[in-house]
LOPA-745348 format. One line per 10 residues: number of its first residue (from 1); their letters; for each residue x, y, z of C-alpha. Coordinates in steps of 0.25 Angstrom, whole numbers. Layout:
N
NUM> a> X:Y:Z | ...
% end
This chain:
470
1> xxxxxxxxxx> -330:88:257 | -335:87:241 | -328:82:230 | -328:98:224 | -320:102:238 | -305:104:236 | -296:95:243 | -286:106:249 | -278:96:254 | -275:92:241
11> xxxxxxxxxx> -261:96:234 | -262:108:224 | -254:106:211 | -242:118:207 | -248:124:196 | -240:120:182 | -237:132:174 | -245:134:161 | -236:129:147 | -228:140:142
21> xxxxxxxxxx> -227:148:156 | -214:150:162 | -206:141:172 | -206:144:186 | -189:150:188 | -181:139:193 | -171:139:204 | -159:134:196 | -159:139:179 | -145:134:178
31> xxxxxxxxxx> -149:120:182 | -160:119:172 | -153:124:162 | -142:114:164 | -154:103:166 | -158:108:151 | -145:107:145 | -142:93:152 | -156:88:146 | -154:95:131
41> xxxxxxxxxx> -138:87:131 | -145:73:135 | -157:77:124 | -147:81:113 | -137:68:118 | -147:59:117 | -151:64:103 | -138:62:98 | -136:47:103 | -150:43:98
51> xxxxxxxxxx> -149:49:83 | -134:43:83 | -139:30:76 | -131:23:86 | -136:8:93 | -144:10:106 | -133:5:113 | -123:15:109 | -134:27:112 | -135:22:126
61> xxxxxxxxxx> -120:22:128 | -121:36:122 | -131:41:132 | -124:35:143 | -113:45:141 | -109:58:143 | -105:68:132 | -99:82:135 | -103:88:122 | -113:84:110
71> xxxxxxxxxx> -98:82:102 | -95:71:112 | -108:64:110 | -107:64:94 | -93:59:95 | -98:48:103 | -108:44:94 | -99:44:84 | -90:35:91 | -102:25:95
81> xxxxxxxxxx> -105:25:79 | -90:22:75 | -91:12:84 | -105:6:80 | -101:6:66 | -87:-2:68 | -95:-12:77 | -105:-15:65 | -95:-13:54 | -93:-27:55
91> xxxxxxxxxx> -106:-33:55 | -113:-26:41 | -109:-18:28 | -121:-11:23 | -121:-1:12 | -132:10:13 | -146:4:13 | -142:-9:8 | -142:-22:17 | -129:-26:24
101> xxxxxxxxxx> -118:-32:13 | -113:-42:23 | -108:-47:36 | -94:-47:40 | -90:-61:43 | -74:-58:42 | -73:-48:53 | -72:-35:43 | -78:-23:45 | -88:-18:34
111> xxxxxxxxxx> -77:-8:29 | -67:-21:28 | -78:-29:22 | -79:-18:10 | -65:-17:9 | -62:-34:7 | -72:-34:-3 | -67:-22:-11 | -52:-29:-11 | -60:-42:-15
121> xxxxxxxxxx> -68:-33:-26 | -54:-28:-32 | -47:-42:-32 | -59:-48:-39 | -63:-57:-28 | -74:-60:-18 | -73:-54:-4 | -71:-62:9 | -84:-71:14 | -94:-62:19
131> xxxxxxxxxx> -90:-49:13 | -99:-43:1 | -92:-42:-10 | -91:-27:-18 | -99:-24:-30 | -87:-15:-35 | -80:-2:-32 | -93:6:-33 | -100:-3:-22 | -87:1:-13
141> xxxxxxxxxx> -88:16:-16 | -102:15:-11 | -100:8:-1 | -89:16:4 | -94:30:1 | -110:29:-1 | -107:36:-11 | -118:32:-21 | -120:42:-30 | -106:41:-33
151> xxxxxxxxxx> -103:56:-31 | -88:54:-23 | -94:58:-10 | -92:50:3 | -106:47:10 | -105:41:24 | -119:41:27 | -121:30:16 | -109:23:21 | -111:11:30
161> xxxxxxxxxx> -99:5:32 | -91:9:44 | -78:18:46 | -80:22:31 | -75:36:27 | -72:44:14 | -59:37:12 | -63:24:15 | -66:21:-1 | -51:25:-4
171> xxxxxxxxxx> -44:19:7 | -52:5:4 | -50:6:-11 | -35:10:-9 | -33:-2:1 | -39:-11:-8 | -30:-7:-19 | -19:-7:-11 | -19:-21:-7 | -20:-26:-22
181> xxxxxxxxxx> -9:-17:-27 | 1:-24:-17 | -4:-37:-22 | -3:-33:-37 | 12:-28:-35 | 17:-39:-27 | 13:-49:-38 | 20:-41:-49 | 34:-46:-55 | 43:-36:-47
191> xxxxxxxxxx> 56:-41:-57 | 65:-31:-47 | 63:-37:-35 | 73:-47:-35 | 84:-36:-39 | 81:-26:-30 | 85:-23:-16 | 71:-19:-9 | 68:-12:3 | 57:-5:13
201> xxxxxxxxxx> 61:8:18 | 53:17:30 | 56:31:23 | 55:37:10 | 69:43:11 | 80:41:0 | 85:26:0 | 99:24:1 | 104:11:-5 | 120:8:1
211> xxxxxxxxxx> 129:-1:-6 | 140:-5:5 | 154:-7:2 | 170:-8:4 | 172:-17:14 | 178:-27:5 | 183:-40:12 | 182:-42:26 | 195:-41:33 | 201:-53:43
221> xxxxxxxxxx> 200:-51:57 | 211:-58:64 | 209:-65:77 | 207:-56:88 | 209:-43:79 | 201:-31:78 | 190:-31:66 | 193:-20:55 | 184:-9:53 | 178:-10:38
231> xxxxxxxxxx> 175:0:30 | 164:1:20 | 157:9:10 | 144:12:6 | 136:17:-7 | 123:23:-7 | 112:23:-17 | 101:32:-15 | 85:30:-20 | 73:38:-19
241> xxxxxxxxxx> 58:34:-15 | 48:36:-27 | 35:38:-24 | 26:31:-35 | 10:31:-35 | -2:38:-41 | -17:35:-39 | -28:27:-46 | -41:36:-45 | -54:27:-45
251> xxxxxxxxxx> -65:34:-50 | -79:37:-47 | -82:33:-61 | -75:20:-56 | -83:17:-46 | -96:21:-50 | -92:12:-64 | -90:0:-53 | -76:-2:-60 | -71:-12:-52
261> xxxxxxxxxx> -62:-17:-61 | -55:-4:-62 | -52:-4:-46 | -48:-17:-47 | -37:-14:-56 | -31:-4:-50 | -23:-12:-40 | -16:-18:-52 | -13:-6:-58 | -7:0:-46
271> xxxxxxxxxx> 3:-11:-43 | 6:-12:-58 | 10:2:-58 | 17:0:-45 | 25:-11:-51 | 28:-4:-64 | 33:7:-56 | 43:1:-47 | 47:-8:-58 | 50:3:-68
281> xxxxxxxxxx> 59:10:-56 | 66:-2:-55 | 69:-5:-69 | 73:8:-71 | 85:7:-62 | 92:-2:-71 | 88:7:-85 | 90:20:-79 | 105:17:-72 | 104:27:-62
291> xxxxxxxxxx> 117:34:-55 | 122:30:-43 | 129:35:-31 | 141:34:-37 | 138:42:-50 | 136:30:-60 | 124:24:-66 | 119:11:-60 | 125:4:-71 | 140:8:-76
301> xxxxxxxxxx> 150:2:-85 | 163:10:-79 | 159:13:-65 | 148:1:-61 | 153:-10:-70 | 139:-14:-72 | 134:-10:-85 | 134:-19:-99 | 129:-19:-111 | 129:-33:-116
311> xxxxxxxxxx> 116:-41:-120 | 112:-51:-109 | 116:-65:-111 | 124:-76:-105 | 138:-71:-106 | 135:-57:-104 | 127:-62:-90 | 140:-69:-86 | 150:-56:-89 | 139:-47:-82
321> xxxxxxxxxx> 139:-57:-69 | 154:-57:-69 | 155:-41:-70 | 144:-41:-57 | 152:-49:-48 | 165:-41:-51 | 157:-30:-47 | 165:-25:-32 | 160:-20:-19 | 160:-4:-17
331> xxxxxxxxxx> 172:0:-13 | 179:-12:-9 | 183:-17:-23 | 177:-32:-18 | 170:-40:-28 | 156:-41:-26 | 155:-56:-32 | 142:-64:-30 | 136:-51:-24 | 136:-45:-37
341> xxxxxxxxxx> 133:-56:-44 | 121:-54:-54 | 109:-64:-50 | 98:-57:-58 | 97:-54:-74 | 88:-41:-75 | 82:-40:-89 | 72:-36:-98 | 61:-44:-103 | 68:-47:-115
351> xxxxxxxxxx> 80:-53:-108 | 73:-62:-99 | 74:-76:-108 | 89:-72:-110 | 91:-69:-94 | 84:-84:-92 | 92:-91:-101 | 105:-85:-95 | 100:-89:-80 | 94:-102:-85
361> xxxxxxxxxx> 101:-110:-95 | 108:-122:-91 | 118:-119:-102 | 125:-106:-106 | 115:-97:-115 | 121:-94:-128 | 132:-104:-129 | 133:-115:-138 | 141:-127:-129 | 129:-123:-118
371> xxxxxxxxxx> 140:-121:-106 | 133:-122:-92 | 126:-109:-87 | 132:-108:-75 | 123:-95:-70 | 111:-104:-71 | 105:-108:-59 | 98:-122:-55 | 101:-137:-62 | 87:-137:-68
381> xxxxxxxxxx> 81:-130:-79 | 69:-126:-71 | 79:-121:-59 | 86:-113:-68 | 75:-107:-75 | 70:-104:-62 | 84:-97:-56 | 84:-89:-68 | 71:-84:-69 | 73:-78:-53
391> xxxxxxxxxx> 87:-72:-59 | 82:-66:-72 | 73:-53:-69 | 65:-46:-81 | 64:-32:-79 | 49:-28:-87 | 53:-14:-88 | 65:-15:-95 | 63:-11:-110 | 79:-13:-114
401> xxxxxxxxxx> 78:-26:-119 | 93:-29:-119 | 97:-24:-106 | 100:-32:-93 | 105:-31:-79 | 112:-42:-70 | 110:-39:-55 | 115:-45:-42 | 105:-51:-32 | 100:-39:-22
411> xxxxxxxxxx> 102:-49:-11 | 117:-49:-12 | 119:-35:-20 | 107:-24:-20 | 108:-17:-34 | 94:-10:-34 | 86:-5:-21 | 72:-3:-21 | 65:3:-8 | 51:4:-3
421> xxxxxxxxxx> 42:14:7 | 28:10:11 | 29:-4:4 | 34:-12:-7 | 20:-10:-16 | 14:2:-20 | 2:6:-11 | -12:13:-13 | -18:22:-5 | -31:30:-5
431> xxxxxxxxxx> -30:44:-7 | -44:49:-7 | -58:49:-1 | -72:50:-8 | -74:64:-4 | -60:69:-7 | -49:70:-17 | -52:64:-30 | -63:56:-26 | -70:70:-24
441> xxxxxxxxxx> -64:78:-36 | -61:67:-46 | -71:56:-42 | -59:47:-41 | -54:39:-29 | -39:39:-30 | -30:25:-26 | -16:30:-24 | -3:21:-26 | 10:23:-20
451> xxxxxxxxxx> 23:17:-21 | 36:22:-15 | 50:16:-18 | 64:18:-21 | 74:11:-29 | 87:11:-36 | 101:5:-35 | 108:0:-26 | 122:-3:-32 | 127:-6:-46
461> xxxxxxxxxx> 137:-18:-43 | 125:-29:-43 | 120:-24:-57 | 125:-25:-72 | 117:-20:-83 | 118:-22:-98 | 114:-10:-106 | 113:-17:-121 | 114:-9:-132 | 99:-11:-142
% end
């Protein structure tokens, strides 16, 4: 057989369809459609995963999963992004294209580092070791908003810290200010503290201060005899909560000028405002002389026997002391004696030295024979002076230079009540985000301060006031 002779035994290849020619009919069209649909699903899923920006190990984990809809896959990708961000947040803090600010050495996340750095900035201190300091309020704003153009708009694509949202800047500023306001407020001289009965309440319902009485002396119970049921009376004074507050606006101009000193002074200003507000409210009880539940003013000569007109001196203090100790229990007529004996002298700034001399002098002030002063506590000069200082309360709000008040100790006989809701210090809140409210309309980041309290008289028997004619 020559080379040109065809091998009839060799298999003949099947003819291939030309490009673009129609395919031969298939036996199961629905099966082919399903096959193509599955292939398209896998391709789309692989594309979404590949373009997610997630690490390869995380992508492999997602490819091994089954997702019923594209929405399920997108949710899974976002969940993995959040997880990766949290895992890496405690390793690097990076601002845009700049190199990392530093590694965390104290276990703080990136956002916690920034918060710590901002707190140190407000206090004029260096942040803890391992945390880069902030250069100013402007750097903080850029870091948490990505708004380098200072337009007041949040740019999430430029923020490289995990878990930063449109409200992060406002919340971080409010939290830092709140801590400093509380610290500042607690250092202020709260002259009213020794005088008042202070309580915390769980609701904003009207406060009811109750004075009990009418029991008098306990009766004798004979051996084997029955106890007698006691009768008692009460009188209720009420006080309504008031809400005090406002907001400070941190403007875009303050941020752009990097006026950190202005922001740094905000906690002190808020604490001072809260102190002045509460101070005036309590001082006003003595000067406004409010009506009580019996229909008479707190200080009343005839009905309450606790109002005089004598200038402060050793002799007038003694007579006032006697009058207060002769006050009687509600509806029993029994003298209260030591319970209503004056412990504090409340005076304006002008009478502080006079009050100190009355309570600290070894001899009776104003007498020529230097009789012993039985009201002075302590044997030595320093101890007498220390005791007097603890009992003289100077009210800086009073403007009348001659009026004065004697008050019993609140642990023995409460006279002025002070109720708190949401804590005994003012609260600071953030009330806006960089894309809403005043930040959007007025280029202002508002920080709100709020203070709830209620104050008023409880009972008149432990107080005596002298209104001295000019």
